[in-house]
Structure formats: C-alpha cells, structure tokens
C-alpha positions in Angstrom: 94.4 -40.8 118.3 91.5 -43.2 117.5 91.9 -45.3 114.5 89.4 -45.2 111.6 87.6 -48.0 110.4 87.4 -48.0 106.4 85.7 -51.4 105.1 85.3 -50.2 101.9 88.6 -49.9 100.1 89.5 -48.6 96.0 93.5 -50.1 95.4 94.2 -48.7 92.2 97.4 -49.7 90.2 96.8 -53.1 93.1 98.2 -55.5 90.0 101.7 -54.3 90.3 104.1 -55.3 93.0 103.4 -53.2 96.2 99.8 -52.9 95.3 98.9 -56.4 95.4 101.1 -57.5 98.5 99.1 -54.9 99.9 96.0 -56.3 99.1 96.8 -59.6 100.4 97.8 -58.4 103.6 94.5 -56.4 104.1 92.9 -58.9 102.9 94.6 -61.1 105.4 94.4 -59.0 108.6 91.2 -57.9 108.1 87.9 -60.5 107.8 85.4 -57.6 107.1 86.8 -55.3 104.4 85.7 -55.1 101.0 88.6 -54.5 98.0 88.1 -52.5 94.8 91.1 -53.2 92.8 91.6 -51.1 89.5 94.7 -51.8 86.9 95.4 -50.8 83.4 97.3 -54.1 83.4 100.2 -52.2 81.9 103.8 -54.4 81.2 103.9 -54.1 85.0 100.6 -54.9 86.0 100.1 -58.6 86.2 97.0 -60.6 86.5 99.1 -63.4 87.9 99.5 -60.8 90.9 96.2 -60.8 92.3 95.0 -65.1 91.3 94.9 -66.4 94.9 92.4 -63.3 95.5 89.9 -63.5 93.0 88.1 -66.3 94.8 87.1 -64.4 97.6 83.8 -62.4 97.9 85.3 -59.7 99.6 87.7 -58.6 95.9 86.9 -57.5 93.1 88.6 -56.6 89.9 88.3 -53.9 87.3 90.2 -53.2 84.1 90.5 -49.7 83.8 92.4 -46.6 83.6 93.0 -44.0 86.5 92.6 -41.3 83.5 88.7 -42.0 82.8 86.8 -39.8 84.5 83.4 -42.0 84.2 84.7 -45.4 85.5 86.6 -43.4 88.7 84.2 -41.6 89.4 81.5 -44.5 89.5 84.4 -46.7 91.6 84.9 -43.9 94.1 81.3 -43.3 94.7 81.3 -47.0 96.5 83.9 -46.7 98.8 85.2 -45.1 102.1 88.9 -44.8 101.3 90.9 -44.5 97.8 94.9 -45.7 98.1 96.5 -44.7 95.1 99.0 -46.9 93.8 98.9 -46.3 90.2 101.9 -45.3 88.3 104.8 -45.2 86.0 107.5 -46.0 88.2 111.2 -47.0 86.6 113.4 -44.1 86.1 115.2 -45.8 82.9 111.7 -46.0 81.1 110.9 -42.1 82.1 114.2 -41.2 79.8 112.6 -42.4 77.1 108.6 -42.7 77.5 108.6 -39.5 79.6 105.1 -38.5 78.4 103.8 -41.5 80.0 104.6 -40.7 83.3 103.5 -37.4 83.2 99.9 -38.9 81.8 99.2 -41.5 84.4 101.6 -39.6 87.9 99.9 -36.2 87.2 96.8 -36.7 85.2 96.1 -39.8 86.5 96.3 -38.3 89.9 94.3 -35.6 89.2 91.4 -37.8 88.3 91.3 -39.7 91.3 91.5 -36.2 92.9 88.6 -34.6 91.5 86.5 -37.9 91.9 87.4 -37.8 95.7 86.3 -34.5 96.0 83.4 -34.6 94.2 82.3 -37.9 96.4 83.5 -36.6 99.6 85.6 -39.9 100.3 86.9 -40.3 104.3 90.2 -40.9 103.3 93.0 -40.6 100.1 96.3 -42.0 100.5 98.6 -41.2 97.6 101.5 -43.5 97.4 104.7 -42.1 96.2 108.7 -42.7 96.7 111.9 -41.1 98.1 113.0 -40.2 94.5 111.1 -36.8 94.9 113.8 -35.4 97.1 116.9 -36.3 95.1 120.4 -37.2 96.2 121.8 -36.0 99.5 125.7 -36.7 100.3 124.8 -36.7 104.4 122.4 -37.2 106.9 118.8 -38.0 105.7 115.8 -35.9 104.2 112.6 -35.2 106.3 109.0 -34.6 105.0 109.6 -30.7 104.9 112.6 -31.2 102.9 111.8 -29.4 99.1 111.3 -31.3 96.2 114.5 -31.7 94.2 113.6 -34.4 91.2 116.1 -35.8 88.8 114.7 -37.8 86.0 111.5 -37.2 84.5 109.6 -40.5 86.6 110.7 -38.1 90.1 109.3 -35.0 88.8 106.4 -36.6 87.6 105.8 -38.3 91.2 107.0 -35.0 92.6 104.1 -32.8 90.5 101.7 -35.3 91.8 102.4 -34.9 95.3 102.4 -31.1 94.8 98.4 -31.4 93.5 97.9 -33.7 96.5 99.2 -31.0 99.2 96.5 -28.5 97.0 93.5 -30.3 97.4 94.1 -30.7 101.3 94.6 -26.7 101.0 92.1 -25.6 98.7 89.5 -28.2 99.2 90.1 -30.3 102.5 90.1 -33.1 101.1 91.8 -35.7 103.5 94.7 -37.0 101.6 97.6 -38.3 102.8 101.3 -39.1 101.1 103.6 -41.7 101.5 107.4 -41.8 100.3 109.0 -44.8 101.1 112.5 -46.0 100.1 113.7 -48.7 97.6 111.1 -51.7 98.3 112.0 -55.7 97.6 109.7 -59.1 97.7 107.7 -61.1 96.0 106.1 -60.1 92.8 108.4 -57.0 92.6 108.5 -57.0 87.7 112.1 -57.9 86.9 113.4 -54.8 86.1 114.4 -53.1 89.5 117.6 -54.2 90.5 117.1 -56.9 93.3 114.4 -59.1 91.1 116.7 -58.5 87.9 119.7 -59.2 89.5 118.4 -62.9 90.8 116.8 -64.0 88.0 120.1 -63.0 85.8 122.1 -64.8 88.4 119.7 -67.7 88.3 120.2 -68.3 84.4 123.9 -67.5 85.3 123.5 -64.2 83.0 125.8 -61.3 83.9 124.5 -58.9 86.7 124.7 -55.0 84.6 125.9 -52.8 87.7 125.9 -48.9 86.9 129.2 -47.4 86.9 131.5 -47.8 90.3 128.3 -49.4 92.4 128.7 -47.1 95.0 125.5 -45.6 94.7 123.5 -46.0 97.7 119.9 -47.3 98.5 118.0 -47.4 101.4 115.9 -50.6 101.6 112.3 -51.8 102.7 110.8 -54.8 102.4 107.9 -54.4 100.9 105.6 -56.4 104.1 106.8 -53.3 106.3 105.5 -51.1 103.5 102.3 -52.5 103.7 102.2 -52.8 107.3 103.4 -48.7 107.0 100.9 -47.9 104.6 98.2 -49.3 106.7 99.4 -47.4 109.7 99.0 -44.1 107.7 95.7 -44.9 106.3 94.5 -45.5 109.8 96.3 -43.2 112.2 97.9 -40.6 109.6 96.3 -37.0 110.0 95.1 -35.4 106.7 97.2 -33.4 104.6 100.5 -34.8 105.9 103.2 -36.3 104.2 104.9 -39.3 105.8 108.3 -40.7 105.1 108.9 -45.0 105.1 112.7 -46.2 105.5 113.7 -49.3 105.8 116.7 -48.3 108.1 119.2 -50.3 105.5 121.4 -48.4 103.7 123.5 -50.3 101.2 125.8 -49.9 98.0 124.7 -51.5 95.4 127.6 -53.7 95.2 126.5 -54.9 98.5 123.4 -55.9 96.9 124.7 -57.4 94.1 127.5 -59.4 95.9 124.5 -60.4 98.8 122.4 -62.2 95.8 125.5 -63.7 94.4 126.0 -64.9 97.9 122.5 -66.5 98.9 122.5 -67.7 95.5 126.2 -69.3 95.4 127.2 -67.8 92.3 130.5 -66.4 91.2 131.4 -62.9 91.6 132.9 -63.2 88.3 128.9 -62.3 86.7 129.5 -58.7 87.9 129.1 -56.7 84.6 130.2 -53.0 85.3 128.1 -50.9 82.8 128.1 -47.1 82.1 126.4 -45.3 84.7 122.8 -43.8 83.6 122.4 -39.8 83.1 121.5 -38.1 86.0 121.8 -41.2 88.1 121.8 -40.0 92.2 124.4 -40.7 94.5 122.5 -41.3 97.9 118.9 -41.8 98.9 118.3 -41.4 102.4 114.9 -40.4 104.4 113.9 -39.9 108.2 111.1 -41.9 109.1 111.0 -40.4 112.4 107.2 -39.3 111.8 105.7 -42.5 110.8 107.2 -44.1 113.8 105.5 -41.6 116.1 102.5 -43.5 114.3 103.7 -46.7 116.4 105.2 -48.3 113.0 108.8 -49.6 112.4 110.6 -52.2 110.0 110.2 -55.4 111.8 112.1 -57.6 109.2 115.3 -58.1 109.9 117.5 -57.3 106.1 119.3 -60.4 105.3 116.0 -62.8 106.3 114.0 -60.9 103.6 116.9 -61.1 101.4 116.5 -64.6 101.6 113.1 -64.9 101.5 112.9 -62.8 98.7 115.5 -65.2 96.7 113.5 -68.3 97.4 110.3 -66.8 96.1 112.0 -66.2 93.0 114.1 -69.7 92.5 111.1 -71.2 93.7 108.2 -69.3 91.2 110.4 -68.8 88.1 107.3 -69.8 86.0 106.1 -66.3 87.3 108.7 -64.1 85.9 110.2 -66.4 83.2 106.8 -64.8 81.0 107.5 -61.6 81.8 111.3 -61.7 80.9 110.3 -63.1 77.7 108.0 -60.6 76.9 107.7 -56.6 76.7 110.8 -56.5 79.2 113.0 -58.0 76.6 111.5 -56.2 74.0 112.5 -52.5 75.8 115.8 -54.0 77.0 116.8 -55.2 73.9 116.1 -52.2 72.2 117.5 -49.8 74.6 120.1 -51.4 76.1 121.2 -54.9 74.4 120.8 -58.5 74.0 119.0 -60.7 77.0 119.6 -57.4 79.1 123.3 -57.6 79.5 123.5 -54.1 79.9 120.2 -53.6 80.9 119.0 -50.6 83.7 118.9 -51.4 87.8 117.0 -49.4 89.6 113.8 -48.3 90.4 
C-alpha cells in the first residue's frame, strides 16, 4: 500500500494527554509537517502540554471549540487532514455531567464532519476508545463487534463513531477510526488511574482502589499509540476501524502494587473504596488489523511504567497546580477530601 503524505494537519483536542504527545511525535518525525492545534482548554486541556512546541514555526495553536462551525470550517479549509482527539473522556465525570459528553463527543464530531465534507479533506481520523465495546469475560473484541457501552462517556464516544461511519457510507468522506486501550505516559491528567496513584503515592496519600481491584485493563504506552495513529493516518483504508491494544492486560491491583514498588512506597497506602456504578470488569481488544499495516507495540510494559513514574517525579510543578485547582474541586465534592475516595480509571 502506497503511503500518503499530509503536510498540513489539524489536530483537535491537541492540548490534552494523547493529542499533545501525538503533536510532539509528528513534529519530531516529519520536518516538513505543519500542525494547527485547536483546543478549548477545558480542565484537561493544558497549555503546559505544548510549551516546547510554541517556538517552532511549523506549529500554531488556536483556542477554540470543535462545536464552533465558523472556526472549524475556516481551519479545516486550510489543511489536508484532520485528527480529532477532542473529547470529554473520564467515566466518573460522565456520571455527573453526561450532557457535556454528548455536546463534545457527538455534536462536536458532527460539526467536524460537516466541515470536512464541505472542504473535501483527504483524511479525517477520529480517535475513539475500546470502551465502546463494553466488558468481555473471555477472548477479545475485534472491530466487527457490536457496540455495548456502559457509561455516558462510552455511549457518547460510540455515538461519535456511528456518525463517522455514516459519513463514509453516505458521503464517501475518507474517515478512519482508532479505538485504543487504556493509555498511560507523560502529560496524562492526574484523575486517571496511573497518574492519580503515582501522584498520591509521592505525597503518601491513600490510593483509592475500586471494589476488589480485579478489574482488568489492557495498558498501552502513549508513545506506542502515537505510532499506531500515525500508521493508520497514512496507511489505513478509508471507512475502516482499527483497534490499538498494548498486549498488557493487568488487574488494577497489579498496577497499583507496581506503582508502589517503583516509588518504594508501602502497600498500606492502598485504600479499597466502594465500586462505581456500571464498572466494566474487563476490556480486551484484538489489534490484528492494525498490525497488518506494520505496527506493533514496541515498549516493554515495566520500562514504560518506570519512564512514566520517573516523569511524574521529575515534573511535580506540572501536576501539582492541576491537583490544586479544578481537580480537587470535583473530587472533594463527589468523592471526599483530597481525592481519598476518588475514581481511578478513564
């Protein structure tokens, strides 16, 4: 398959965790690339995530919302391809603010699709999640599995995915969808399991572990996901969905204990808390399809975990001001002071 070339790319939601890592990865790899990053800078969109890119003439940042039709049409008209990371992504927040998830993940996706159709982009890659499939006790979901979401978050992402698919079937828009497993790595907002537990452990605060801690997730290092997204963007077939898994299934107990081991902290910091409503037991996806394009996860899991823990240890100024602001307001209201009974997954 001939590899396509896109020199001008719009990356929406680029100030978030995966989006900012993807921007950095692409700019390092492609000397001729021009990236326009759009982000609404809500609580998880952080200008500190792309400070190192701002001096590069190939990069520009636009503060805006993917639901803003005029802004989106102007930006999409100037690029060859769109990669959409913009989303509300946290399950626990979706239990309280479901409308926000529908607005961004469904209405925002629709606005982008309309602009892409009007402007005739060469590729529109939509970043989704394995959570749209729901839980599976054995085996793994492939891309043909029916959607069976369990939370407002996964339902809104599934709605966006279905819109994407419809624009390919109806309008022949060259869309692509990736559904990745749980990501981890530098710059992840500290409400998610791994950065929450790392930062709490650094401060000797309790690590709030849902239920029996035996929920299973497949963990994917963000750098490996960036390489997979690049592979799909340039080599994927329009209209197709690609699962991206890390081949690293671990229970939450295992993740928690590994973090404590890497930080040389006692397991007495583990604090079991009441399980959340609708908590999926196990996520597992088959990545056979994307591997046929030439991608495979390259980073050893324990090496990636050590890299991640070291990053949070060395960049405490980055995460401390986040936990001092909106993070604590949300968790203190819904889960108790200082996040002692805070949610732990994406």
